[in-house]
N, C-alpha and C positions, 0 to 999 in steps of 0.2 A: 635476634628478634623473630618472634613467631607471629604471623598474622593469619588468622583463620577467618574464612568466609562462611557465614551461615546462609546457605541457599534457600531463601524464603520461598522461592517459586516451587520447590519440591514440597515444602510444608503446605503451601496453599493448595497444591494439587491433591495432596493426601487428605487435607481437611475438607476440601470440596466434595470428595467422594465418600467421606465418612457419614454415618447416620447422624441425625440431629442431636441425639443424646450423647454421641461420642465426640462431637466437634470441640466442645469446651476444653475437656481435659487433654485431648490430643494437641490442641493449639498451645495450651499452657505448658505441656511437657516438651514439645518440640521447639516452639518459638520463644517462650519466656524463660524456661529453665536454664538454658545456656548463659543467660544474663543474671543468674542468681545473685552473684556478688554485687552487681549494680543495685538490685532491688534492696539488698540488705543495707547498702550505703545510703540509699534514698529513704530507707525505713518505710518501704511499701510492702505490705504483707503479700507473700506469694499466693496464698489462698485464704480467702475470707472464712472466718469461722461460721458465719451465718449466710444463708442463701442471699445472693444479690448484694452482699456487703462489699466494702471497698477493698480491692486487692489489685494485683498486677493487671488482670484482665480489664477491670473497670477503668483503671488508669490508662491503659494502652488504648482502649476503645474510644477515648475522647478524640483522639487524632487519627486513629487507624481503623481499618475494617475489623469489626468484631467477629468472633468465631461463627456466630449464627448467620452472618452475612456471607460467609465463604461457602458458596454453593456452586453447582455447575453453571448457574446463570451468569457468574462473573468469570467464566473460563477465558473469554477474550481478553479481559483485563489482566488475568494471571499470565496469559500468553505474551503480553507486551513486556513483561519483566522476566521472560524465560529464555531469552537468547544467550548463548555462550558469550557473544561479543559484548553484550551489556554487562555481564558479570565480570568479564576480563577487564573491561574499561574501568569499572568501579574498583576492582581489586588493585589495578595498576595505580589508580589515583591515591588510594590509601597507602600502598607501599611506598610510592614516590614521596608523598607528603610527610611520612614518618622518617624514611631513610635520609632525606635531605638534611634533617637536623643532625643525624649521626655523622654524615659527610662533612658537616660544618664543625665537627668536634664537640657536639653537645651530646653527652651520654644520657640516654633516657633511663630513669630508674625502673620503669615498667618494661618488661620484655615480651609479654603476651598480650595480643590484641584480638578482639573479636568484632566483626562488623556484619551488619545485614541491612537490607532495604525492605521496608514495609509498604503495603498498599495503604494509601491515605483514606480516611473516612470522607466520602463525597459530601456528607452533610456538615462537615466541619467548616464553620464560617472562618475561623482563624486560618485554616489551610487555604481556603479560597482567597483570602486577603493576601496571602503570601504567594499567589499565582500558582498554587498547586504543588509546591515542594518545600521541604524543610529538612531539618536534621537535628541530632543531639549528640554532643561529644564531650560534655562537661565532666564525665567520670572516667578517669584514666583507665585505659584498657578496653573500653566499650564505645563503639561508634555506630550510630543509626542514621539511615537516610529514610525519608518519607516522601512519597509522591502519589499524585493522581496521574497515572501513566498516560502520556500523550507525546506528540512530536516536540512540544515545547519543553516539558519537564524531563524527559528521558535523557537528552544530552546534557542537561544541567546537573544531573545527579552527581557526576564525578566532581564538579566544582563545589557542590554543597558538602561532599565528603571531605574534600581538602580543607574547607572552612572548619569542619568539625574536628579534623585531625589537629589543627592548630590549637583549638581549645584543649584537646586531649594532652598535648605536649605542655601547654602553659600550666595546667593544673597538676602537673607532676612537680612543678617548681614553686608555684604560688599557692599559698594556703587558702582553701575555701572554707569559710565558716560563717557563723551568724553575723560577724562584723563586716562582711563584704558590703561595699557601698556602690552607689551608682557610678562613681568614677571608675571603679574596677570593671564594671560591666560595659561601660562605654569603651574603655581601652581594650578590653578583651574582644568585643565584637569588631572593633576597628582593626585589631591585629588579625583576626581570623579572615575578614574579608580582604584585607590587603594581601594576606598570604595566598588566598585563592586566586586573586588577580595576578600576583607574582608568578604563579605556576601556569595559569590558563589565559591570562590577558584580561584587560579591563572590559573588553566587550562581553565578558561573562559575569560581570557584576550582578548581584541579585537585586530583586525589586526593592529590598530593604535599603538599598542605596540609590538606585536609579530613579525611584519615584519622587525623590526630593530634589527640588530645584534650588538654585543659589539664593533666590529671594526668601524662600521658606527657611533655608538653613541659617542664613545670616540675620534675618530680621525676627524670626519666630522661635527657632530652636536654640541657637547658641546663647542668646541673652537669658533664657530660662535655665538651661542645663548648667551653665557655669555657676549658678547659685545653689544648685541641688546636688553637687558632686559627693557630699558627705552623707546623703540620705541612705539609711539602711532599712532592711526589712523588705522582702520581695513584694509585698502588697503596696509599698510606697515606691519602690524602684520601678516595678513593672510598667506603670503608666508613662513614665518618662522614656523608658527604653522602647516599648512597643507602640506607644501612641494610644489615644483614647478608645478607638474602636475595639482593639484587642483587649485593652484594660477592662472595658465593660463586659466583654465575654467571660473574663476571669473574675468578675465581681469585684474589681478594684475601682477605686474612686477616680474618675477622669480628671485630668489636669490641663486640658486644652492643648494637647500635643498631637501633631499629625502622625500618620503611620510611620512606625519604626524610627522615630526621632533620634533615639540613642544610637541606633545602628549607623544611620547616615552620618551623624555627628562624629561618631567614633572612627568611621572610615577616613574622613577628611582630617581629623585630628592626628591619626597615626601617619597618614600620608605626609602631613606637615612635619611630624616628629622625625620621620625617616629622612626627609630632605634637609631638615635643619641640622641634624646630628651626624648624618652620614652613616648611621648604624644600619646593620642589615636587619631584615625582617626576622631572621633567626635570633639575633641578639635581643631584639625588641620583645620577642615573644616571651622570653624568660626574665624580663625586667619588670619591676614592680610598677603598678599604676601611679603610685605617689611620685616616683622618679620621673616617669614619662610626663605626667601632668606638670611637674615642676619645670621641665625642659621646654614645654610649649605653652607657657603662660600667655604669650602674645597671641596665640591662636584665637582666643576669645574676642579679641578686639580687631583683628585683621579681617579683611574681606576675603572670604574663601571663594576662589574661582572654580566653577564647575564647567568642565568642557563637555558640551552636549554632543 
């Protein structure tokens, strides 16, 4: 297994010093090009044919600092993600999160991995709702962390990376296509957050779980989600998974769901599955959502206890 770190701090320093007309292509070639295979899978053009058209830069700038924002004025921000200890901690989290599966006898079809951390866009409302950090790991071989660097988010980056590594493993075994439904997404997010908690402890759970109390989960979320598990199409899935506020930001129709409803529900559903079946988080990660949901049918009717 080969795990490569793309040191974004070096790239940010380079782009910050570049002239305004050089920034865009420098950023595209240094930060975006190493992830070329991901863009191809996601069908996002690497470079738009027309000026200001949709491409990887436009897509990336929704959640992250855009090339024209990377100037000497944000050197303090770049400095916050430039320490060797920060990158070693992130690298260790990725290596451990992937290697643990191999140690459990699960052979991963993908052998090459690339990860990086990007500076978040301070104007992104979605990132603010997530308390300043996030990640993406749904395409095997590629793992991203995103943060608005501060004393709260920096130590949490390793945990977010572990969550994303779990997605990265799952989708080497579970087929992702247009038929993916809400049930799969709830299971997938629940597995990823349980995995991060397994490695780092429940005190590191993300706001996508901790902001939901027992009353909201049992009375408001579970009764609705149980009826929507077969819903497909991301415009339909998104509002149940992320909640209304983020759904509106993505121009999806709100469905009267609180923040990260699907994430919180998924976390407790998988916790219930692991306790009921005695399966390990490693076994569960490569198990189909249909099988998991079948095993925990009782979850929807039982009162979920949340330890504050």
